[in-house]
C-alpha positions as CSV (number, residue, x, y, z in Angstrom):
1,M,12.9,-4.8,-11.4
2,T,14.6,-7.2,-9.2
3,K,14.7,-7.0,-5.5
4,D,18.2,-5.9,-5.5
5,E,17.3,-3.1,-7.7
6,L,14.5,-2.3,-5.6
7,F,16.6,-2.1,-2.4
8,T,19.0,0.0,-4.0
9,R,16.3,2.6,-5.1
10,L,14.7,2.5,-1.7
11,K,18.3,2.9,0.1
12,D,18.9,6.1,-2.2
13,I,15.4,7.6,-1.2
14,L,16.2,6.8,2.6
15,I,19.5,8.5,2.5
16,N,18.7,11.4,0.1
17,D,15.2,12.5,1.2
18,F,15.0,11.1,4.7
19,E,18.7,11.8,5.6
20,A,19.2,8.3,6.9
21,D,22.7,7.3,7.8
22,E,24.1,5.2,4.8
23,S,25.6,2.7,7.1
24,L,22.3,2.0,8.8
25,V,20.4,1.4,5.6
26,V,20.6,-2.3,5.3
27,P,17.8,-5.2,4.6
28,R,17.1,-5.7,8.2
29,A,17.0,-2.1,9.4
30,H,14.1,-1.4,11.2
31,L,12.1,1.9,9.4
32,V,11.0,3.3,12.8
33,D,13.4,2.3,15.4
34,D,16.8,2.3,13.3
35,L,15.9,4.8,10.6
36,G,13.6,7.4,12.5
37,L,10.8,7.3,10.0
38,D,7.3,8.0,11.3
39,S,3.8,7.5,10.0
40,I,4.1,10.8,7.7
41,D,7.4,9.4,6.2
42,F,5.8,6.1,5.4
43,I,3.3,8.2,3.2
44,D,6.2,10.1,1.6
45,L,8.2,7.0,1.0
46,V,5.1,5.5,-0.8
47,V,4.9,8.9,-2.9
48,K,8.6,8.8,-3.7
49,T,8.5,5.0,-5.1
50,K,5.9,6.5,-7.7
51,E,8.7,7.7,-9.6
52,F,9.7,3.9,-10.4
53,I,6.7,2.0,-9.7
54,P,3.7,1.8,-11.9
55,G,0.0,1.8,-10.9
56,K,-1.6,2.3,-7.7
57,I,-0.1,1.1,-4.4
58,D,-2.4,0.1,-1.8
59,P,-1.7,2.2,1.2
60,E,-2.7,-0.9,3.5
61,L,0.4,-2.4,2.3
62,F,2.6,-0.5,4.7
63,K,0.6,-1.5,7.7
64,T,2.7,-4.8,7.8
65,V,6.2,-3.2,6.7
66,R,8.6,-2.9,9.6
67,T,12.0,-3.2,8.0
68,V,13.8,-2.2,4.9
69,Q,13.5,-5.8,3.5
70,D,9.8,-5.8,4.3
71,A,9.2,-2.6,2.1
72,V,11.3,-4.5,-0.7
73,D,9.3,-7.6,-0.5
74,A,5.9,-5.6,-0.4
75,L,6.8,-3.1,-3.3
76,Q,8.4,-5.8,-5.6
77,P,5.3,-7.2,-7.2
78,Y,4.1,-3.7,-8.0
79,T,7.3,-3.3,-10.1
80,E,5.9,-6.3,-12.3
81,Q,2.9,-4.5,-13.4
82,A,2.8,-2.8,-16.8
């Protein structure tokens, strides 16, 4: 999965499941400050990505994620696992 495809999937989740304003969901958007996610939402976001990311995602991964682009960059290697 390319980073663009992953961004599109994450954007859809953020809009549909977390009710983020579509115009705010851009790569540089801060997940907490701009989109209003909290720590429980981060867990839910990881769970939602299981629909299209195979294997186990290390929960420590999201300790350094701050923006939508950070999430894309962190999750992209998991999309290459089969």
